[in-house]
Backbone as CSV, one residue per row, in Angstrom:
resi,resn,N_x,N_y,N_z,CA_x,CA_y,CA_z,C_x,C_y,C_z
1,MET,6.336,1.558,-3.710,5.754,0.630,-5.658,6.426,-0.878,-4.942
2,ARG,5.027,-1.439,-5.089,5.326,-2.832,-6.139,5.886,-3.817,-6.951
3,ILE,6.652,-4.674,-6.909,6.761,-5.136,-8.140,6.780,-6.655,-7.814
4,GLN,5.760,-7.526,-8.636,5.986,-8.651,-8.690,6.025,-10.037,-9.416
5,THR,6.863,-10.706,-8.828,7.199,-11.657,-10.571,6.970,-13.261,-9.732
6,SER,6.396,-13.876,-11.141,6.606,-15.558,-10.755,6.480,-16.298,-11.644
7,ILE,7.318,-17.879,-11.323,7.591,-18.381,-12.387,7.589,-19.638,-11.786
8,VAL,7.447,-20.693,-12.604,7.155,-22.138,-11.879,8.637,-22.841,-12.505
9,ILE,9.424,-23.295,-11.834,10.582,-23.911,-11.768,11.128,-25.189,-11.979
10,SER,11.575,-25.886,-12.452,10.990,-27.567,-12.451,12.634,-28.253,-11.020
11,LYS,12.144,-27.789,-10.099,13.170,-27.896,-9.187,12.118,-28.302,-7.702
12,SER,12.213,-28.989,-7.074,11.826,-28.656,-5.669,12.099,-27.751,-4.815
13,ARG,11.319,-27.118,-3.699,11.539,-25.954,-3.132,13.067,-25.865,-2.215
14,GLU,13.160,-27.414,-1.911,14.468,-27.908,-0.909,15.734,-27.421,-1.924
15,ALA,15.747,-27.920,-3.648,16.455,-27.803,-4.485,16.826,-26.250,-4.531
16,LEU,15.524,-25.264,-4.604,15.755,-23.986,-5.172,16.235,-23.004,-3.911
17,TRP,16.067,-23.681,-2.852,16.079,-22.381,-1.289,17.733,-22.256,-1.029
18,PRO,18.646,-22.686,-1.362,20.021,-22.594,-1.358,20.341,-21.286,-2.111
19,LEU,20.287,-21.519,-3.477,20.324,-20.484,-4.747,19.481,-19.071,-4.077
20,LEU,18.821,-18.707,-3.405,17.950,-17.515,-2.469,19.390,-17.106,-1.807
21,CYS,20.189,-18.144,-1.079,21.443,-17.764,-0.281,22.743,-17.419,-0.953
22,SER,23.167,-18.112,-1.829,24.398,-18.810,-2.804,24.420,-18.428,-4.133
23,SER,24.305,-17.977,-4.895,24.308,-18.364,-6.039,25.116,-17.152,-7.175
24,LYS,25.455,-17.427,-8.119,25.690,-16.806,-8.967,25.410,-16.538,-10.414
25,MET,25.283,-15.412,-11.425,24.478,-15.336,-12.468,25.545,-15.605,-13.896
26,ASP,24.754,-16.068,-14.680,26.139,-16.020,-15.935,25.690,-14.495,-16.256
27,THR,26.535,-14.303,-17.651,26.940,-13.450,-18.282,25.629,-12.721,-19.440
28,GLU,24.685,-13.004,-19.173,24.025,-12.422,-20.294,24.019,-10.947,-20.691
29,ASN,24.079,-9.989,-21.671,24.392,-8.905,-21.383,22.590,-8.407,-22.800
30,SER,21.374,-7.929,-21.482,20.394,-7.605,-22.184,20.880,-6.270,-22.426
31,ILE,19.904,-5.633,-23.243,20.182,-4.221,-23.347,19.458,-2.921,-22.259
32,LEU,19.320,-3.387,-21.570,18.955,-2.956,-20.467,20.168,-2.645,-19.264
33,PHE,20.828,-3.670,-19.414,21.782,-4.230,-18.208,23.354,-2.793,-19.142
34,ARG,23.102,-2.801,-20.907,24.080,-2.102,-21.071,23.393,-0.207,-20.548
35,CYS,22.268,-0.311,-20.695,21.882,1.000,-20.271,21.757,1.248,-19.183
36,GLY,22.863,1.022,-17.783,22.898,1.310,-16.793,21.568,0.601,-15.472
37,VAL,21.602,-0.417,-15.934,20.322,-0.904,-15.145,21.489,-2.082,-14.319
38,PRO,21.564,-1.899,-12.959,22.970,-3.041,-12.430,22.241,-4.157,-12.466
39,LYS,23.451,-5.239,-13.349,23.185,-6.331,-13.628,23.877,-7.483,-12.526
40,PRO,22.581,-8.139,-12.178,23.150,-9.356,-10.775,24.178,-10.175,-11.280
41,VAL,25.182,-10.480,-10.224,26.054,-10.900,-10.810,26.402,-12.229,-9.235
42,ALA,25.658,-12.117,-8.534,25.980,-13.382,-7.499,25.057,-12.599,-5.930
43,CYS,24.517,-13.326,-5.465,23.811,-12.873,-3.786,24.686,-14.001,-3.196
44,GLN,24.560,-13.770,-1.563,25.945,-14.227,-0.709,25.022,-14.105,0.472
45,LEU,25.604,-14.838,1.546,25.222,-14.889,3.161,26.695,-14.626,3.375
46,PRO,27.439,-13.479,3.297,28.799,-13.064,3.921,29.389,-13.924,5.520
47,ASP,28.470,-14.176,6.174,28.770,-14.994,7.390,28.487,-16.998,7.236
48,GLY,27.897,-16.644,5.825,27.940,-18.105,5.926,26.845,-19.111,6.073
49,LYS,26.347,-18.235,6.966,24.746,-19.143,7.562,23.726,-18.242,7.341
50,GLY,22.374,-18.426,7.487,21.174,-17.546,7.352,20.774,-17.793,8.755
51,GLY,19.439,-17.371,8.610,18.461,-16.720,9.930,17.745,-14.984,9.850
52,ILE,16.872,-14.833,10.660,16.646,-13.520,10.978,17.846,-13.106,11.489
53,GLY,17.949,-11.636,11.039,19.023,-10.693,11.479,20.401,-11.060,11.075
54,ALA,20.257,-12.376,10.288,22.019,-12.429,9.265,21.891,-11.743,8.118
55,GLN,22.848,-11.378,8.027,23.289,-10.599,6.632,22.798,-11.287,4.831
56,ARG,23.020,-10.885,4.071,22.312,-11.050,2.789,23.281,-9.991,2.125
57,GLN,24.041,-10.692,0.772,24.786,-9.283,0.096,23.970,-9.868,-1.624
58,CYS,23.627,-8.494,-2.091,23.400,-8.864,-3.787,24.709,-7.971,-4.542
59,ILE,25.389,-8.773,-5.265,26.204,-8.073,-6.257,26.033,-8.098,-7.234
60,SER,26.315,-6.867,-8.070,26.158,-6.541,-9.079,27.615,-6.519,-9.885
61,ASP,26.863,-6.057,-11.210,28.649,-5.179,-12.095,28.647,-4.107,-11.342
62,VAL,28.030,-3.454,-10.809,28.489,-1.830,-10.457,28.019,-1.306,-9.403
63,GLY,27.900,-2.321,-8.261,27.836,-2.305,-6.984,26.992,-3.488,-5.924
64,THR,26.682,-2.789,-4.594,26.701,-4.126,-3.995,24.820,-3.533,-3.300
65,ILE,24.240,-3.770,-2.665,22.943,-4.307,-1.670,23.448,-4.761,-0.404
66,GLN,23.790,-4.043,0.305,23.783,-4.366,1.744,22.478,-5.314,2.328
67,GLN,21.862,-6.562,2.839,20.656,-6.708,3.040,20.761,-7.398,4.666
68,ARG,19.702,-7.160,5.612,18.988,-8.135,6.589,18.471,-9.070,6.139
69,ILE,18.285,-10.222,6.684,17.491,-10.903,6.398,15.788,-10.907,7.975
70,THR,14.553,-10.688,7.880,13.957,-10.418,8.673,12.721,-11.589,8.590
71,GLU,12.915,-12.652,7.611,11.997,-13.286,8.435,12.675,-14.820,6.715
72,TRP,13.046,-15.653,8.061,13.669,-17.106,7.204,12.326,-17.898,8.270
73,ASN,12.251,-18.562,6.755,11.137,-19.971,6.892,11.161,-21.227,5.858
74,GLU,12.587,-21.027,6.282,13.364,-22.556,5.341,12.533,-23.889,4.861
75,PRO,11.736,-23.931,4.094,11.640,-23.731,2.034,11.081,-23.149,1.486
76,THR,10.655,-21.884,2.210,8.819,-21.846,1.488,9.220,-20.341,1.770
77,ARG,9.674,-19.439,2.730,9.888,-18.008,2.421,11.218,-17.322,3.233
78,LEU,11.525,-16.309,2.335,12.631,-15.378,2.581,12.502,-14.168,2.609
79,GLN,12.535,-13.354,3.564,12.468,-11.938,3.485,13.366,-11.216,3.600
80,ILE,13.781,-10.090,2.977,15.374,-8.939,3.668,15.365,-7.928,3.489
81,HIS,15.211,-6.827,4.143,15.523,-5.646,3.655,16.991,-5.058,3.445
82,MET,16.893,-3.591,2.636,18.341,-3.197,2.321,18.477,-2.635,3.679
83,VAL,19.812,-2.662,3.856,20.849,-1.935,4.923,20.999,-1.072,4.601
84,GLU,21.838,-0.745,3.836,22.563,0.466,2.625,23.302,-0.253,1.459
85,THR,23.445,0.664,0.429,23.437,0.131,-1.324,24.369,1.212,-1.382
86,ASP,25.644,0.913,-2.406,26.422,1.812,-3.440,26.202,2.333,-4.216
87,LEU,25.266,1.843,-5.170,24.046,1.423,-6.173,23.810,3.552,-6.578
88,PHE,23.199,3.716,-7.608,23.247,4.935,-8.234,21.967,5.349,-7.681
89,PHE,21.227,5.063,-6.974,20.300,5.607,-6.847,19.894,5.436,-5.243
90,ARG,20.863,4.908,-4.510,21.061,5.672,-3.267,20.420,7.182,-2.568
91,PRO,20.666,8.236,-3.285,19.703,9.078,-2.685,18.041,9.036,-2.753
92,PHE,17.687,8.701,-3.632,16.318,8.619,-3.715,15.258,7.286,-4.017
93,VAL,16.193,6.470,-3.083,15.361,4.984,-2.495,15.923,5.165,-1.411
94,GLU,14.247,4.869,-0.561,14.641,4.789,1.404,14.948,3.698,1.817
95,ALA,13.872,2.970,0.883,13.849,1.261,1.269,13.542,-0.063,0.386
96,ILE,14.222,-1.001,0.262,13.587,-2.062,0.089,13.499,-3.380,0.675
97,LYS,12.930,-3.583,0.167,12.117,-5.000,0.720,12.013,-5.843,0.043
98,GLU,12.491,-7.570,0.236,12.220,-8.412,-1.137,11.705,-9.546,0.005
99,THR,10.906,-10.107,-0.816,10.397,-11.478,0.026,10.012,-12.542,-1.003
100,PHE,10.711,-13.524,-1.078,10.583,-14.763,-1.781,9.842,-15.932,-1.167
101,GLU,8.731,-16.584,-2.029,7.962,-17.096,-1.515,7.551,-18.337,-2.467
102,LEU,8.198,-19.416,-2.132,7.954,-21.205,-2.388,7.204,-21.559,-2.460
103,LYS,6.129,-22.455,-3.615,5.441,-22.851,-3.178,4.941,-24.036,-3.699
104,PRO,4.944,-25.400,-3.406,5.535,-27.149,-4.416,4.083,-26.981,-5.180
105,ILE,4.150,-27.357,-6.487,3.317,-27.652,-6.937,3.190,-28.935,-7.549
106,SER,4.516,-29.648,-7.505,4.598,-31.008,-7.517,5.454,-31.284,-6.699
107,GLN,5.683,-32.586,-6.655,7.113,-32.944,-6.209,8.754,-32.513,-7.273
108,ASN,8.424,-31.935,-7.989,9.949,-31.561,-8.556,9.482,-30.224,-9.622
109,GLN,8.399,-29.683,-8.934,8.200,-28.545,-9.598,7.563,-27.858,-8.517
110,THR,8.183,-26.331,-8.633,8.136,-25.202,-7.429,7.331,-23.903,-8.059
111,ARG,6.772,-23.157,-7.462,6.525,-21.598,-8.103,7.151,-20.670,-6.611
112,LEU,8.004,-19.953,-7.625,8.796,-18.980,-7.064,8.013,-17.375,-7.131
113,THR,7.671,-17.066,-6.231,7.253,-15.763,-6.210,8.371,-14.404,-5.698
114,ARG,8.710,-13.562,-6.285,9.499,-12.602,-5.618,8.697,-10.968,-5.896
115,THR,8.835,-10.525,-4.506,7.766,-9.424,-4.268,8.560,-7.917,-3.595
116,THR,9.086,-7.377,-4.792,9.964,-6.676,-4.065,9.485,-5.018,-4.053
117,GLU,9.214,-4.399,-3.101,8.577,-3.056,-2.599,9.829,-2.118,-2.018
118,ILE,9.633,-1.121,-3.087,10.938,0.197,-3.176,9.622,1.297,-2.438
119,THR,10.053,1.910,-1.512,10.109,3.549,-1.227,10.915,4.404,-1.869
120,ILE,10.338,5.462,-2.478,10.750,6.709,-2.848,10.814,7.587,-2.734
121,THR,12.073,8.728,-2.162,11.636,9.622,-1.773,12.336,10.772,-2.707
122,GLY,11.671,11.952,-1.808,12.281,13.175,-2.604,10.379,13.995,-3.659
123,GLY,10.811,14.460,-4.504,10.185,15.203,-5.579,10.115,13.963,-6.434
124,MET,9.247,14.768,-7.334,9.039,13.651,-9.073,9.139,12.360,-8.709
125,ARG,8.177,12.101,-7.878,8.494,10.200,-7.343,8.003,9.104,-8.470
126,CYS,6.781,10.315,-9.310,6.004,9.172,-10.129,6.529,9.052,-11.503
127,LEU,7.631,10.273,-11.279,8.849,9.974,-12.944,9.780,8.928,-12.241
128,LYS,10.286,8.888,-11.295,11.240,8.342,-10.717,10.909,7.054,-10.459
129,MET,9.354,6.459,-9.932,8.817,5.421,-10.333,8.419,4.599,-11.209
130,ALA,8.291,5.296,-12.021,8.296,4.825,-13.828,9.793,4.331,-14.322
131,ALA,10.926,4.907,-14.165,12.316,4.813,-14.566,12.992,3.964,-13.737
132,ILE,12.337,3.685,-12.354,12.873,2.305,-11.803,11.800,0.971,-11.662
133,TYR,11.088,0.976,-12.566,10.034,-0.134,-12.416,10.381,-1.170,-13.213
134,ILE,11.364,-0.665,-14.277,11.798,-1.599,-15.500,12.928,-2.565,-14.831
135,GLY,13.696,-1.692,-14.290,14.822,-2.364,-13.762,14.413,-3.386,-12.899
136,PRO,13.861,-3.277,-11.601,13.690,-4.762,-10.963,12.845,-5.752,-11.461
137,LYS,11.998,-5.392,-12.626,11.755,-6.167,-12.810,12.469,-7.009,-14.055
138,ARG,13.029,-6.860,-14.419,13.843,-7.433,-15.672,15.045,-8.180,-14.783
139,VAL,15.407,-7.744,-13.566,16.482,-8.177,-12.493,15.732,-9.484,-12.200
140,HIS,14.462,-9.509,-11.478,13.785,-10.660,-11.651,13.445,-11.075,-12.499
141,PHE,13.514,-11.161,-13.877,13.348,-12.272,-14.755,14.843,-12.729,-14.768
142,TYR,15.839,-11.941,-14.850,17.117,-12.009,-15.104,17.456,-13.596,-14.357
143,VAL,17.487,-13.088,-13.266,17.635,-14.155,-11.801,17.000,-16.005,-11.855
144,PHE,15.609,-15.203,-11.971,14.740,-16.379,-12.478,15.531,-17.364,-13.428
145,LYS,16.032,-16.579,-14.860,16.222,-17.701,-15.620,17.587,-18.282,-15.405
146,ASN,18.681,-17.899,-14.543,19.559,-17.909,-14.025,19.394,-19.553,-12.871
147,TRP,18.591,-19.356,-11.790,17.705,-20.210,-10.886,17.472,-21.182,-11.650
148,SER,16.728,-21.250,-12.659,15.785,-22.192,-13.470,17.107,-23.322,-14.377
149,ARG,18.280,-22.678,-14.501,19.544,-23.370,-15.128,20.364,-23.926,-13.867
150,ASN,20.566,-23.674,-13.111,21.573,-24.310,-12.134,21.132,-25.285,-11.279
């Protein structure tokens, strides 16, 4: 399953890039977050620096996704893969690959595109994909909204 979201943010790529590596989210309470969708709290590089092979963490209100950076092309493209998670979907989500692309529109405007590819395992895949699709799309919008304000 592939989920892609784009937004134009009034910041340069150089100003946005650090948010992909270290940012905290505010406390918005959408109904989906109250219904069990993990609400992002922060993302960080636990070792303090990035690059291919470095670790990245996405922390939510109910658990964490540990990731490994597989592509680091500052400030244009970041790709990460899930290594492990303690979130509820762990038994039926085999893999998550995230790609962030930052393309300049003008000196202080950037088109940020986030693509999430999720591999579902087990039976009833169509039902699981339908249930899961809404969560990541909402997370994309929530994170973009936070990054637009920071």
